DSSP file (Angstrom, degrees, kcal/mol; ACC not computed):
  #  RESIDUE AA STRUCTURE BP1 BP2  ACC     N-H-->O    O-->H-N    N-H-->O    O-->H-N    TCO  KAPPA ALPHA  PHI   PSI    X-CA   Y-CA   Z-CA
    1    1 A M     >        0   0    0      0, 0.0     4,-2.2     0, 0.0     3,-0.2   0.000 360.0 360.0 360.0 -45.0    5.3   15.1   10.4
    2    2 A D  H  >  +     0   0    0      1,-0.2     4,-2.5     2,-0.2     5,-0.2   0.923 360.0  54.2 -54.9 -43.8    5.2   11.2   10.4
    3    3 A Q  H  > S+     0   0    0      1,-0.2     4,-1.8     2,-0.2    -1,-0.2   0.852 106.9  49.8 -65.8 -33.9    2.8   11.4    7.4
    4    4 A L  H  > S+     0   0    0     -3,-0.2     4,-2.9     2,-0.2    -1,-0.2   0.920 110.5  49.4 -65.5 -45.0    5.1   13.5    5.4
    5    5 A I  H  X S+     0   0    0     -4,-2.2     4,-2.6     1,-0.2    -2,-0.2   0.910 110.8  50.8 -64.0 -41.6    8.0   11.2    6.1
    6    6 A A  H  X S+     0   0    0     -4,-2.5     4,-2.1     2,-0.2    -1,-0.2   0.853 110.3  49.6 -63.0 -37.2    5.8    8.2    5.0
    7    7 A I  H  X S+     0   0    0     -4,-1.8     4,-2.6     2,-0.2    -2,-0.2   0.929 111.1  49.0 -61.6 -47.6    4.9   10.0    1.8
    8    8 A A  H  X S+     0   0    0     -4,-2.9     4,-2.6     1,-0.2    -2,-0.2   0.886 111.1  50.5 -62.9 -38.2    8.6   10.6    1.2
    9    9 A F  H  X S+     0   0    0     -4,-2.6     4,-2.5     2,-0.2    -2,-0.2   0.935 113.1  44.3 -62.4 -48.2    9.5    7.0    1.9
   10   10 A I  H  X S+     0   0    0     -4,-2.1     4,-2.6     2,-0.2     5,-0.2   0.953 114.2  50.7 -61.7 -49.4    6.8    5.6   -0.5
   11   11 A A  H  X S+     0   0    0     -4,-2.6     4,-2.4     1,-0.2    -2,-0.2   0.904 112.7  46.5 -53.5 -46.2    7.8    8.3   -3.1
   12   12 A L  H  X S+     0   0    0     -4,-2.6     4,-3.0     2,-0.2     5,-0.2   0.923 111.4  51.3 -67.8 -43.8   11.5    7.3   -2.8
   13   13 A L  H  X S+     0   0    0     -4,-2.5     4,-2.2     1,-0.2    -2,-0.2   0.941 113.7  45.0 -55.7 -52.9   10.7    3.5   -3.0
   14   14 A V  H  X S+     0   0    0     -4,-2.6     4,-2.0     2,-0.2     5,-0.2   0.842 111.7  52.0 -57.9 -42.3    8.7    4.1   -6.1
   15   15 A F  H  X>S+     0   0    0     -4,-2.4     4,-2.9    -5,-0.2     5,-0.8   0.919 112.7  44.4 -60.6 -50.0   11.3    6.3   -7.7
   16   16 A F  H  X5S+     0   0    0     -4,-3.0     4,-0.8     1,-0.2    -2,-0.2   0.879 113.5  51.0 -69.7 -31.6   14.1    3.8   -7.1
   17   17 A V  H  <5S+     0   0    0     -4,-2.2    -1,-0.2    -5,-0.2    -2,-0.2   0.912 122.7  30.7 -70.0 -41.7   12.0    0.9   -8.4
   18   18 A V  H  <5S+     0   0    0     -4,-2.0    -2,-0.2    -5,-0.2    -3,-0.2   0.910 128.4  32.4 -82.7 -46.9   11.0    2.8  -11.6
   19   19 A K  H  <5S+     0   0    0     -4,-2.9     2,-0.3    -5,-0.2    -3,-0.2   0.844  98.3  82.3 -89.6 -34.9   14.0    5.0  -12.4
   20   20 A V     << -     0   0    0     -5,-0.8     6,-0.1    -4,-0.8     5,-0.0  -0.583  67.4-149.8 -78.4 131.5   17.0    3.0  -11.1
   21   21 A G        +     0   0    0     -2,-0.3     2,-0.2     4,-0.1    -1,-0.1   0.517  58.0 119.0 -80.0  -2.8   18.0    0.4  -13.7
   22   22 A S     >  -     0   0    0      1,-0.2     4,-1.5    -6,-0.2     3,-0.3  -0.425  59.8-146.3 -68.6 133.1   19.3   -2.0  -11.1
   23   23 A I  H  > S+     0   0    0      1,-0.2     4,-1.8     2,-0.2    -1,-0.2   0.691  96.5  63.5 -68.7 -17.8   17.6   -5.3  -11.1
   24   24 A L  H  > S+     0   0    0      2,-0.2     4,-2.6     1,-0.2    -1,-0.2   0.902 102.6  49.4 -77.2 -41.3   18.0   -5.6   -7.3
   25   25 A W  H  > S+     0   0    0     -3,-0.3     4,-2.4     1,-0.2    -2,-0.2   0.895 110.7  49.6 -62.5 -40.3   15.8   -2.5   -6.8
   26   26 A R  H  X S+     0   0    0     -4,-1.5     4,-1.9     2,-0.2    -1,-0.2   0.886 111.5  48.7 -68.6 -35.6   13.1   -3.8   -9.1
   27   27 A I  H  X S+     0   0    0     -4,-1.8     4,-3.4     2,-0.2    -2,-0.2   0.954 110.6  52.1 -64.2 -48.5   13.1   -7.1   -7.2
   28   28 A A  H  X S+     0   0    0     -4,-2.6     4,-2.2     1,-0.2    -2,-0.2   0.840 109.8  49.2 -50.8 -43.7   12.9   -5.2   -3.9
   29   29 A G  H  X S+     0   0    0     -4,-2.4     4,-2.1     2,-0.2    -1,-0.2   0.870 111.9  47.4 -61.8 -44.0    9.9   -3.3   -5.3
   30   30 A V  H  X S+     0   0    0     -4,-1.9     4,-3.0     2,-0.2    -2,-0.2   0.919 111.7  50.5 -71.5 -41.6    8.1   -6.4   -6.4
   31   31 A L  H  X S+     0   0    0     -4,-3.4     4,-2.4     1,-0.2    -2,-0.2   0.938 110.7  50.4 -59.4 -45.1    8.8   -8.2   -3.0
   32   32 A F  H  X S+     0   0    0     -4,-2.2     4,-2.2     2,-0.2    -2,-0.2   0.913 110.5  49.2 -58.4 -42.0    7.4   -5.1   -1.2
   33   33 A L  H  X S+     0   0    0     -4,-2.1     4,-2.5     1,-0.2    -1,-0.2   0.945 111.5  48.8 -62.7 -49.1    4.3   -5.2   -3.3
   34   34 A L  H  X S+     0   0    0     -4,-3.0     4,-2.4     1,-0.2    -1,-0.2   0.877 109.5  52.4 -59.9 -35.9    3.9   -8.8   -2.6
   35   35 A F  H  X S+     0   0    0     -4,-2.4     4,-2.2     2,-0.2    -2,-0.2   0.893 109.0  49.4 -60.2 -42.9    4.3   -8.3    1.1
   36   36 A I  H  X S+     0   0    0     -4,-2.2     4,-1.5     2,-0.2    -2,-0.2   0.904 112.1  49.0 -67.5 -43.0    1.7   -5.6    1.1
   37   37 A I  H  < S+     0   0    0     -4,-2.5    -2,-0.2     2,-0.2     3,-0.2   0.912 111.1  50.8 -60.8 -43.2   -0.7   -7.9   -0.8
   38   38 A Y  H >< S+     0   0    0     -4,-2.4     3,-0.6     1,-0.2     4,-0.3   0.841 108.6  50.4 -57.7 -41.2    0.0  -10.6    1.6
   39   39 A M  H 3< S+     0   0    0     -4,-2.2    -1,-0.2     1,-0.2    -2,-0.2   0.817 121.9  32.1 -68.2 -30.3   -0.7   -8.5    4.6
   40   40 A Y  T 3X S+     0   0    0     -4,-1.5     4,-2.2    -3,-0.2    -1,-0.2   0.095  83.3 111.5-114.9  17.6   -4.0   -7.3    3.2
   41   41 A K  H <> S+     0   0    0     -3,-0.6     4,-2.6     1,-0.2     5,-0.2   0.862  77.5  51.5 -66.2 -34.1   -5.1  -10.4    1.3
   42   42 A D  H  > S+     0   0    0     -4,-0.3     4,-2.0     1,-0.2    -1,-0.2   0.915 112.8  46.6 -74.8 -36.2   -8.1  -11.3    3.7
   43   43 A Q  H  > S+     0   0    0      2,-0.2     4,-2.5     1,-0.2    -1,-0.2   0.928 112.4  48.6 -66.3 -40.1   -9.4   -7.8    3.4
   44   44 A V  H  X S+     0   0    0     -4,-2.2     4,-2.2     1,-0.2    -2,-0.2   0.925 113.3  49.4 -66.6 -41.8   -9.0   -7.7   -0.5
   45   45 A I  H  X S+     0   0    0     -4,-2.6     4,-1.7     1,-0.2    -1,-0.2   0.858 111.5  48.8 -71.7 -30.0  -10.8  -11.1   -0.6
   46   46 A T  H  X S+     0   0    0     -4,-2.0     4,-2.3    -5,-0.2    -1,-0.2   0.905 110.7  49.2 -65.6 -41.8  -13.6  -10.0    1.6
   47   47 A Q  H  X S+     0   0    0     -4,-2.5     4,-2.0     2,-0.2    -2,-0.2   0.856 110.5  50.4 -68.3 -32.6  -14.1   -6.8   -0.4
   48   48 A V  H  X S+     0   0    0     -4,-2.2     4,-2.2     2,-0.2    -1,-0.2   0.841 110.3  51.0 -72.8 -33.4  -14.2   -8.7   -3.8
   49   49 A Q  H  X S+     0   0    0     -4,-1.7     4,-1.9     2,-0.2    -2,-0.2   0.890 110.6  47.5 -63.7 -43.4  -16.7  -11.1   -2.4
   50   50 A N  H  X S+     0   0    0     -4,-2.3     4,-2.7     2,-0.2    -2,-0.2   0.899 112.5  50.6 -60.1 -43.7  -18.9   -8.3   -1.1
   51   51 A F  H  < S+     0   0    0     -4,-2.0    -2,-0.2     1,-0.2    -1,-0.2   0.925 109.3  49.8 -66.0 -44.0  -18.6   -6.5   -4.5
   52   52 A I  H  < S+     0   0    0     -4,-2.2    -1,-0.2     1,-0.2    -2,-0.2   0.901 113.1  47.4 -60.8 -42.6  -19.6   -9.6   -6.4
   53   53 A A  H  < S+     0   0    0     -4,-1.9    -2,-0.2     1,-0.3    -1,-0.2   0.890 133.6  12.2 -68.6 -39.9  -22.6  -10.2   -4.2
   54   54 A D  S  < S-     0   0    0     -4,-2.7     2,-0.9    -5,-0.1    -1,-0.3  -0.803  78.0-149.3-137.9  97.1  -23.8   -6.5   -4.5
   55   55 A P        +     0   0    0      0, 0.0     2,-0.5     0, 0.0    -4,-0.1  -0.554  29.2 161.7 -67.7  97.2  -22.0   -4.5   -7.1
   56   56 A N     >  -     0   0    0     -2,-0.9     4,-2.4     1,-0.1     5,-0.1  -0.932  22.1-170.3-121.1 101.3  -21.9   -1.0   -5.8
   57   57 A F  H  > S+     0   0    0     -2,-0.5     4,-2.5     1,-0.2     5,-0.2   0.863  87.0  54.5 -74.2 -30.6  -19.4    1.3   -7.5
   58   58 A G  H  > S+     0   0    0      1,-0.2     4,-1.9     2,-0.2    -1,-0.2   0.945 113.3  42.7 -57.2 -46.8  -19.8    4.1   -5.0
   59   59 A G  H  > S+     0   0    0      2,-0.2     4,-2.7     1,-0.2    -2,-0.2   0.847 109.5  57.4 -70.0 -33.2  -19.1    1.8   -2.2
   60   60 A L  H  X S+     0   0    0     -4,-2.4     4,-3.0     2,-0.2     5,-0.2   0.968 107.5  48.7 -54.8 -54.5  -16.2    0.2   -4.1
   61   61 A W  H  X S+     0   0    0     -4,-2.5     4,-3.1     1,-0.2     5,-0.3   0.943 111.6  49.7 -54.6 -48.8  -14.6    3.6   -4.4
   62   62 A Q  H  X S+     0   0    0     -4,-1.9     4,-2.6     1,-0.2    -1,-0.2   0.912 111.2  49.4 -55.5 -42.2  -15.1    4.2   -0.7
   63   63 A S  H  X S+     0   0    0     -4,-2.7     4,-2.5     2,-0.2    -1,-0.2   0.910 112.1  46.7 -66.9 -39.8  -13.6    0.9    0.1
   64   64 A V  H  X S+     0   0    0     -4,-3.0     4,-2.3     2,-0.2    -2,-0.2   0.930 112.7  48.4 -67.1 -43.3  -10.6    1.4   -2.0
   65   65 A S  H  X S+     0   0    0     -4,-3.1     4,-2.3    -5,-0.2    -2,-0.2   0.925 114.6  46.9 -66.4 -40.5   -9.9    4.9   -0.7
   66   66 A S  H  X S+     0   0    0     -4,-2.6     4,-2.8    -5,-0.3     5,-0.2   0.911 110.0  54.3 -69.2 -39.5  -10.3    3.6    2.9
   67   67 A F  H  X S+     0   0    0     -4,-2.5     4,-1.9     1,-0.2    -2,-0.2   0.917 113.1  41.7 -56.2 -45.7   -8.0    0.6    2.1
   68   68 A F  H  X S+     0   0    0     -4,-2.3     4,-1.8     2,-0.2    -1,-0.2   0.834 112.3  54.7 -75.8 -28.8   -5.2    2.9    0.8
   69   69 A G  H  X S+     0   0    0     -4,-2.3     4,-2.5    -5,-0.2    -2,-0.2   0.915 110.9  46.5 -69.1 -39.0   -5.8    5.4    3.7
   70   70 A D  H  X S+     0   0    0     -4,-2.8     4,-2.0     1,-0.2    -2,-0.2   0.848 111.5  51.3 -60.4 -37.3   -5.3    2.5    6.2
   71   71 A L  H  X S+     0   0    0     -4,-1.9     4,-2.0    -5,-0.2    -1,-0.2   0.858 109.9  48.6 -68.4 -34.7   -2.3    1.4    4.3
   72   72 A F  H  X S+     0   0    0     -4,-1.8     4,-2.8     2,-0.2    -2,-0.2   0.928 109.3  53.0 -70.5 -46.1   -0.9    4.9    4.5
   73   73 A D  H  X S+     0   0    0     -4,-2.5     4,-2.6     1,-0.2    -2,-0.2   0.900 109.2  49.4 -58.6 -37.8   -1.6    5.1    8.3
   74   74 A K  H  X S+     0   0    0     -4,-2.0     4,-2.4     1,-0.2    -1,-0.2   0.902 111.9  48.1 -73.8 -34.1    0.3    1.7    8.9
   75   75 A V  H  X S+     0   0    0     -4,-2.0     4,-2.1     2,-0.2    -2,-0.2   0.852 111.7  49.6 -71.1 -29.9    3.2    3.0    6.9
   76   76 A A  H  X S+     0   0    0     -4,-2.8     4,-2.4     2,-0.2    -2,-0.2   0.911 112.0  48.7 -65.2 -42.8    3.2    6.2    8.8
   77   77 A G  H  X S+     0   0    0     -4,-2.6     4,-1.8     2,-0.2    -2,-0.2   0.919 111.2  50.0 -61.5 -44.8    3.1    4.3   12.1
   78   78 A F  H  X S+     0   0    0     -4,-2.4     4,-2.5     1,-0.2     3,-0.4   0.944 112.3  47.0 -58.0 -50.7    5.9    2.1   10.9
   79   79 A V  H  X S+     0   0    0     -4,-2.1     4,-2.7     1,-0.3    -1,-0.2   0.905 112.0  49.5 -65.4 -41.5    8.1    5.1   10.0
   80   80 A S  H  X S+     0   0    0     -4,-2.4     4,-1.3     2,-0.2    -1,-0.3   0.805 111.1  50.2 -69.5 -26.5    7.4    6.9   13.2
   81   81 A T  H  < S+     0   0    0     -4,-1.8    -2,-0.2    -3,-0.4    -1,-0.2   0.893 111.5  48.9 -74.0 -42.3    8.3    3.7   15.2
   82   82 A V  H  < S+     0   0    0     -4,-2.5    -2,-0.2     1,-0.2    -3,-0.2   0.931 110.9  51.3 -65.3 -43.8   11.6    3.4   13.2
   83   83 A I  H  <        0   0    0     -4,-2.7    -1,-0.2     1,-0.3    -2,-0.2   0.891 360.0 360.0 -66.0 -33.9   12.4    7.1   13.9
   84   84 A E     <        0   0    0     -4,-1.3    -1,-0.3    -5,-0.2    -2,-0.2   0.517 360.0 360.0 -72.2 360.0   11.9    6.8   17.6
Protein backbone atom coordinates (compact mmCIF):
# COMPACT_ATOMS: atom_id res chain seq x y z
CA UNK A 1 0.00 0.00 0.00
CA UNK A 2 2.84 2.37 0.85
CA UNK A 3 4.40 1.75 -2.56
CA UNK A 4 1.18 2.72 -4.32
CA UNK A 5 1.01 5.93 -2.32
CA UNK A 6 4.66 6.68 -3.16
CA UNK A 7 3.95 6.12 -6.87
CA UNK A 8 0.94 8.41 -6.64
CA UNK A 9 3.01 11.06 -4.84
CA UNK A 10 5.76 10.99 -7.48
CA UNK A 11 3.22 10.99 -10.31
CA UNK A 12 1.37 13.98 -8.85
CA UNK A 13 4.63 15.86 -8.35
CA UNK A 14 5.65 15.26 -11.96
CA UNK A 15 2.15 16.21 -13.14
CA UNK A 16 2.16 19.50 -11.27
CA UNK A 17 5.68 20.37 -12.37
CA UNK A 18 4.97 19.66 -16.05
CA UNK A 19 1.32 20.62 -16.52
CA UNK A 20 0.73 23.45 -14.09
CA UNK A 21 1.91 26.71 -15.56
CA UNK A 22 2.89 28.20 -12.22
CA UNK A 23 6.53 29.09 -11.92
CA UNK A 24 6.42 28.11 -8.22
CA UNK A 25 5.64 24.48 -9.06
CA UNK A 26 8.44 24.38 -11.60
CA UNK A 27 10.86 25.82 -9.06
CA UNK A 28 9.65 23.27 -6.48
CA UNK A 29 10.21 20.46 -8.97
CA UNK A 30 13.72 21.63 -9.78
CA UNK A 31 14.52 21.99 -6.08
CA UNK A 32 13.21 18.47 -5.43
CA UNK A 33 15.39 17.13 -8.25
CA UNK A 34 18.42 18.97 -6.86
CA UNK A 35 17.67 17.54 -3.41
CA UNK A 36 17.57 14.00 -4.82
CA UNK A 37 20.85 14.59 -6.66
CA UNK A 38 22.44 16.02 -3.50
CA UNK A 39 21.32 13.05 -1.40
CA UNK A 40 22.71 10.49 -3.86
CA UNK A 41 25.73 12.36 -5.21
CA UNK A 42 28.28 10.04 -3.55
CA UNK A 43 26.63 6.97 -5.04
CA UNK A 44 26.45 8.60 -8.46
CA UNK A 45 30.11 9.64 -8.36
CA UNK A 46 31.16 6.12 -7.32
CA UNK A 47 29.10 4.53 -10.09
CA UNK A 48 30.51 6.90 -12.73
CA UNK A 49 34.08 6.23 -11.61
CA UNK A 50 33.50 2.47 -11.69
CA UNK A 51 31.96 2.71 -15.16
CA UNK A 52 34.87 4.78 -16.49
CA UNK A 53 37.36 2.27 -15.08
CA UNK A 54 35.46 -0.74 -16.49
CA UNK A 55 32.71 0.11 -19.02
CA UNK A 56 30.14 -2.64 -18.58
CA UNK A 57 26.79 -1.64 -20.07
CA UNK A 58 24.94 -4.61 -18.55
CA UNK A 59 26.25 -3.69 -15.13
CA UNK A 60 25.39 -0.06 -15.79
CA UNK A 61 21.76 -0.98 -16.45
CA UNK A 62 21.69 -3.06 -13.25
CA UNK A 63 23.19 -0.18 -11.25
CA UNK A 64 20.75 2.36 -12.65
CA UNK A 65 17.76 0.11 -11.98
CA UNK A 66 18.93 -0.63 -8.42
CA UNK A 67 19.51 3.11 -7.85
CA UNK A 68 15.95 3.96 -8.86
CA UNK A 69 14.66 0.97 -6.88
CA UNK A 70 16.44 2.27 -3.77
CA UNK A 71 15.12 5.75 -4.45
CA UNK A 72 11.60 4.37 -4.73
CA UNK A 73 12.02 2.45 -1.45
CA UNK A 74 13.19 5.62 0.30
CA UNK A 75 10.21 7.61 -1.01
CA UNK A 76 7.85 4.80 0.01
CA UNK A 77 9.40 4.78 3.49
CA UNK A 78 9.08 8.54 3.76
CA UNK A 79 5.44 8.44 2.70
CA UNK A 80 4.65 5.64 5.16
CA UNK A 81 6.34 7.65 7.94
CA UNK A 82 4.32 10.74 7.06
CA UNK A 83 1.07 8.73 6.98
CA UNK A 84 1.69 7.22 10.42
